[in-house]
Kinemage of the C-alpha trace (Angstrom):
@kinemage 1
@onewidth
@group {chain A} dominant
@subgroup {mainchain}
@vectorlist {calphas} color= white
{ca met a 1} P 13.769 31.015 2.294
{ca glu a 2} L 14.826 28.040 0.019
{ca tyr a 3} L 12.655 25.170 -0.074
{ca phe a 4} L 11.870 22.118 -2.090
{ca glu a 5} L 8.373 20.521 -3.166
{ca ile a 6} L 8.378 16.811 -4.120
{ca lys a 7} L 5.154 15.898 -6.108
{ca ile a 8} L 3.415 12.692 -6.919
{ca asp a 9} L 0.629 13.089 -9.412
{ca asn a 10} L -2.277 11.643 -10.623
{ca cys a 11} L -1.636 8.363 -8.756
{ca arg a 12} L -4.649 5.904 -9.527
{ca phe a 13} L -6.417 3.902 -7.101
{ca tyr a 14} L -9.465 1.897 -7.339
{ca ala a 15} L -11.119 2.243 -3.739
{ca tyr a 16} L -14.142 1.407 -1.680
{ca his a 17} L -14.893 4.719 -0.140
{ca gly a 18} L -18.273 6.783 0.354
{ca val a 19} L -21.091 7.385 2.206
{ca met a 20} L -23.287 5.246 0.314
{ca asp a 21} L -23.683 1.209 0.565
{ca his a 22} L -23.371 0.769 -2.717
{ca glu a 23} L -20.070 3.107 -3.187
{ca arg a 24} L -18.423 0.837 -0.544
{ca lys a 25} L -19.274 -2.288 -2.287
{ca ala a 26} L -18.647 -1.449 -6.026
{ca gly a 27} L -15.946 1.040 -5.198
{ca asn a 28} L -14.709 3.709 -7.670
{ca glu a 29} L -11.852 5.098 -9.466
{ca tyr a 30} L -9.551 7.739 -7.531
{ca gln a 31} L -6.724 10.042 -8.277
{ca leu a 32} L -4.371 11.009 -5.818
{ca ser a 33} L -1.941 13.641 -5.754
{ca ile a 34} L 0.425 14.886 -2.961
{ca thr a 35} L 2.908 17.648 -2.401
{ca val a 36} L 5.160 17.965 0.269
{ca lys a 37} L 7.378 21.184 0.832
{ca tyr a 38} L 10.541 20.921 2.966
{ca pro a 39} L 13.638 23.102 3.571
{ca ala a 40} L 16.345 22.871 1.143
{ca val a 41} L 19.179 21.606 3.676
{ca ser a 42} L 22.267 21.624 2.035
{ca pro a 43} L 21.241 21.176 -1.706
{ca glu a 44} L 24.317 20.699 -3.001
{ca lys a 45} L 25.011 17.535 -1.069
{ca asp a 46} L 23.928 14.384 -3.055
{ca asp a 47} L 22.424 12.831 -0.124
{ca leu a 48} L 18.830 11.148 0.171
{ca asp a 49} L 18.849 11.883 4.004
{ca asn a 50} L 18.234 15.684 2.492
{ca ser a 51} L 15.151 14.493 0.525
{ca ile a 52} L 11.839 12.727 0.950
{ca ser a 53} L 10.991 9.765 -1.360
{ca tyr a 54} L 8.329 9.932 -3.483
{ca ala a 55} L 8.207 6.034 -3.162
{ca asp a 56} L 7.632 6.519 0.181
{ca leu a 57} L 4.877 8.793 -0.065
{ca tyr a 58} L 3.176 6.245 -2.612
{ca asp a 59} L 3.093 3.500 -0.174
{ca ile a 60} L 1.589 5.672 2.439
{ca ala a 61} L -0.960 6.795 -0.209
{ca lys a 62} L -1.882 3.112 -1.444
{ca ile a 63} L -1.552 1.831 2.465
{ca glu a 64} L -4.358 4.600 3.441
{ca met a 65} L -6.507 4.145 0.069
{ca ala a 66} L -6.862 0.576 0.830
{ca ile a 67} L -9.017 1.462 3.956
{ca pro a 68} L -12.601 1.891 3.092
{ca arg a 69} L -13.881 5.140 4.946
{ca leu a 70} L -16.976 7.214 4.531
{ca leu a 71} L -15.431 10.355 3.725
{ca leu a 72} L -12.482 11.292 1.192
{ca glu a 73} L -11.648 14.236 4.131
{ca thr a 74} L -10.905 11.082 6.450
{ca val a 75} L -8.560 9.405 3.852
{ca ala a 76} L -6.909 12.472 2.813
{ca ser a 77} L -6.111 13.964 6.309
{ca ser a 78} L -4.729 10.421 7.311
{ca ile a 79} L -2.470 10.544 4.412
{ca gly a 80} L -1.426 13.885 5.367
{ca arg a 81} L -1.136 13.230 9.093
{ca lys a 82} L 0.868 10.015 8.371
{ca ile a 83} L 3.533 11.885 6.120
{ca ala a 84} L 3.770 14.641 8.713
{ca ser a 85} L 4.995 12.296 11.341
{ca arg a 86} L 7.290 10.409 9.129
{ca trp a 87} L 8.994 13.794 7.813
{ca thr a 88} L 8.578 16.270 10.538
{ca arg a 89} L 10.903 18.930 9.255
{ca his a 90} L 8.005 19.579 6.356
{ca leu a 91} L 6.959 23.062 5.698
{ca gly a 92} L 3.604 22.112 4.177
{ca ile a 93} L 1.493 19.248 2.858
{ca glu a 94} L -1.017 18.875 0.413
{ca val a 95} L -2.908 15.908 -0.063
{ca lys a 96} L -5.864 15.929 -3.371
{ca ile a 97} L -8.173 13.025 -3.428
{ca thr a 98} L -10.390 12.930 -6.471
{ca lys a 99} L -13.398 10.636 -7.016
{ca val a 100} L -13.606 10.415 -10.922
{ca thr a 101} L -17.161 9.505 -11.182
{ca pro a 102} L -19.363 10.379 -8.119
{ca pro a 103} L -22.233 8.696 -8.048
{ca ile a 104} L -24.597 11.819 -8.413
{ca ser a 105} L -27.611 11.731 -10.728
{ca gly a 106} L -26.973 13.748 -13.799
{ca phe a 107} L -23.636 14.961 -12.640
{ca asp a 108} L -20.759 15.054 -15.188
{ca gly a 109} L -17.972 15.700 -13.537
{ca ser a 110} L -15.451 14.763 -10.764
{ca ala a 111} L -15.635 15.582 -6.760
{ca thr a 112} L -12.175 16.565 -5.261
{ca val a 113} L -10.988 17.164 -1.691
{ca val a 114} L -7.761 19.025 -0.937
{ca tyr a 115} L -6.399 18.657 2.536
{ca his a 116} L -3.643 21.249 3.340
{ca arg a 117} L -1.246 20.910 6.679
{ca asp a 118} L 0.934 24.107 7.214
{ca leu a 119} L 3.888 24.294 9.480
{ca glu a 120} L 2.568 26.730 12.085
{ca pro a 121} L 4.470 30.292 11.837
{ca val a 122} L 6.443 30.543 14.992
{ca val a 123} L 5.240 34.081 16.847
{ca glu a 124} L 8.162 35.317 19.160
{ca lys a 125} L 6.865 37.186 22.048
{ca ile a 126} L 8.197 40.919 22.317
């Protein structure tokens, strides 16, 4: 099977997600990446209808990142589901959100959530 992947990588957002009150008040820096796999339908045709707009992917992410939530899992799955409903011919979606400086005492690193949505395989009955 031929397919394409379209990606937007390491988009930076300042947002107000988190379980702790001070996270939702002060905010944090986030990096977000999205990958969408989709069939290579008539790739020789230079036609936008055969593609997925990375600008539109960014717009979906931007809107969802602006809504404060307790869990990054909620943000990532919401982005993934919006993408899936907009481009129903996708083969798979990955949304990766990294909290650049999580408020964990003594912790020197980042925290990441990755949401995966794969197209369910069609199983024929014998």
